[in-house]
C-alpha positions in Angstrom: -24.4 15.5 40.0 -25.8 17.4 36.2 -27.0 15.3 34.0 -26.8 16.3 31.0 -29.0 15.2 28.2 -28.3 14.3 24.2 -30.3 14.5 21.7 -29.9 10.7 20.1 -28.9 12.0 16.5 -25.7 14.1 18.1 -25.8 10.4 19.9 -25.2 8.7 16.9 -22.8 11.3 15.5 -20.8 10.9 18.5 -20.6 7.3 18.6 -20.2 7.2 14.6 -17.1 9.5 15.3 -15.6 7.4 18.1 -16.4 4.4 15.1 -14.1 6.0 13.0 -11.5 7.2 14.5 -9.7 4.0 15.5 -9.8 2.7 11.7 -8.2 6.2 10.5 -5.9 5.9 14.1 -4.1 3.2 12.1 -3.7 5.2 9.1 -1.3 8.1 11.0 2.1 8.1 12.2 5.0 7.7 10.3 6.9 5.0 10.9 7.0 2.3 7.9 7.7 -1.3 7.5 9.0 -0.9 4.4 11.0 2.0 3.9 9.9 5.4 3.6 7.7 7.7 1.9 10.3 9.3 -1.8 10.4 12.8 -2.7 8.8 12.5 -5.9 11.4 15.7 -7.6 14.0 13.1 -7.0 14.5 10.4 -9.5 13.4 6.7 -8.8 12.9 3.5 -11.0 9.8 3.0 -12.3 8.2 -0.3 -11.8 4.5 -1.0 -13.6 2.7 -3.1 -11.2 -1.0 -4.7 -12.5 -3.3 -5.4 -10.3 -6.5 -7.7 -12.1 -8.7 -10.7 -11.5 -9.4 -14.3 -13.4 -10.1 -17.7 -13.0 -11.0 -16.8 -9.4 -8.5 -15.6 -9.0 -7.0 -12.3 -7.9 -3.6 -11.0 -8.7 -0.6 -8.8 -9.3 1.5 -8.6 -12.0 4.7 -8.7 -11.3 3.9 -10.4 -8.2 7.6 -10.4 -7.0 10.2 -7.0 -6.9 13.7 -6.7 -6.6 15.0 -3.9 -4.9 17.9 -2.3 -3.0 18.5 -0.5 0.3 18.3 3.1 -0.4 16.7 2.6 -4.0 14.0 5.2 -5.1 11.0 3.8 -7.0 8.1 5.0 -8.4 5.6 2.3 -7.9 3.3 2.6 -10.9 -0.6 0.8 -10.2 -3.4 -0.2 -12.0 -6.0 -1.6 -11.6 -6.6 -3.5 -14.8 -9.4 -5.6 -14.2 -13.4 -5.7 -12.7 -13.3 -5.0 -8.9 -11.4 -2.2 -6.4 -8.7 -3.3 -5.9 -5.5 -2.2 -3.0 -1.8 -1.9 -3.3 -0.8 -1.1 0.6 3.3 -1.6 1.1 3.8 -3.5 4.7 5.7 -6.3 6.2 3.7 -9.6 6.3 2.9 -8.3 10.1 1.4 -5.2 9.7 -0.7 -6.1 6.0 -2.0 -9.1 8.4 -2.7 -7.1 11.7 -4.4 -3.9 9.2 -6.5 -7.2 7.4 -8.1 -7.8 10.0 -9.1 -4.1 11.3 -9.9 -4.3 6.8 -12.4 -7.0 7.9 -14.6 -4.5 10.5 -14.4 -2.1 8.4 -14.5 -3.0 5.0 -15.5 0.1 3.1 -12.4 1.9 4.3 -9.8 3.4 1.9 -6.2 4.2 0.4 -5.5 7.4 -0.2 -1.2 6.7 1.8 1.7 7.2 0.7 1.8 3.6 1.0 -1.2 2.4 0.1 -3.7 3.1 -2.8 -6.9 1.6 -3.6 -7.5 1.6 -6.8 -10.7 1.5 -8.7 -11.6 -0.7 -11.4 -10.0 0.9 -15.1 -8.2 3.7 -12.9 -4.6 4.3 -11.9 -2.7 5.6 -9.1 1.2 5.6 -7.5 3.4 5.5 -4.8 7.1 6.7 -4.7 9.1 4.7 -2.2 12.4 4.7 -0.5 13.8 1.5 0.3 15.5 2.0 3.3 15.9 -0.9 4.9 16.4 -4.4 3.8 14.0 -8.0 4.5 11.4 -9.0 2.3 8.8 -7.0 2.3 5.2 -7.8 0.5 2.7 -5.7 -1.2 -1.3 -6.7 -0.6 -4.7 -6.3 -1.1 -6.2 -6.2 1.8 -10.2 -6.2 0.9 -12.4 -8.3 2.6 -11.1 -12.2 0.1 -9.1 -10.7 -2.0 -5.4 -11.7 0.1 -7.7 -15.1 0.2 -7.5 -15.4 -3.6 -4.1 -15.1 -4.0 -3.5 -11.1 -3.9 0.1 -11.3 -2.6 3.3 -9.8 -3.9 6.9 -9.7 -2.4 9.2 -7.1 -2.4 12.9 -8.4 -1.6 15.3 -5.4 -0.2 18.9 -6.3 0.1 21.9 -4.7 0.7 23.0 -2.1 -2.8 26.0 -2.3 -4.2 25.8 -2.0 -8.0 26.2 1.4 -9.4 22.6 4.0 -10.4 22.5 4.9 -13.7 20.0 6.9 -15.7 18.2 5.9 -18.7 15.5 7.9 -19.9 13.4 10.9 -18.2 13.0 9.6 -14.5 14.1 6.0 -15.2 16.8 4.4 -13.5 19.3 0.7 -13.9 20.5 -0.4 -11.3 24.3 -2.4 -12.6 24.4 -5.5 -10.4 27.7 -5.9 -9.2 
């Protein structure tokens, strides 16, 4: 049997690498519960979402969005608060599971197709295509934020209306 000596700093580097591998793996893969990443070159309905805190609460404005299956949406996300926040689009179950990972790794930041971390006073965007019907949510998974009310919902229903352009990059979905 051969014994390999590993210097202490190398052992630490290996442990850190192994410890960081799990949170990174959570963001890999092509499965998304709420649909799929959109094509930024194609038209999308713009939905502006502001994240903020006040009076002991944390919130998204608006906190409810309605979309049609097949619709592409550009979420323009602005952090109007004093704290860092996130916008993570997924099913409630997936967000709850990911929130558990965030409790173990509170420094985790997101720059994913379905989620962004946004510093105070900054903005970001997500282009998303809702390929499934159902109830989805957007939430801030920074520990304590969800519990303080930072959850919004997306209702995706079967589309039966017509889409028409109402301006550059803006679409209106007429409902039947």
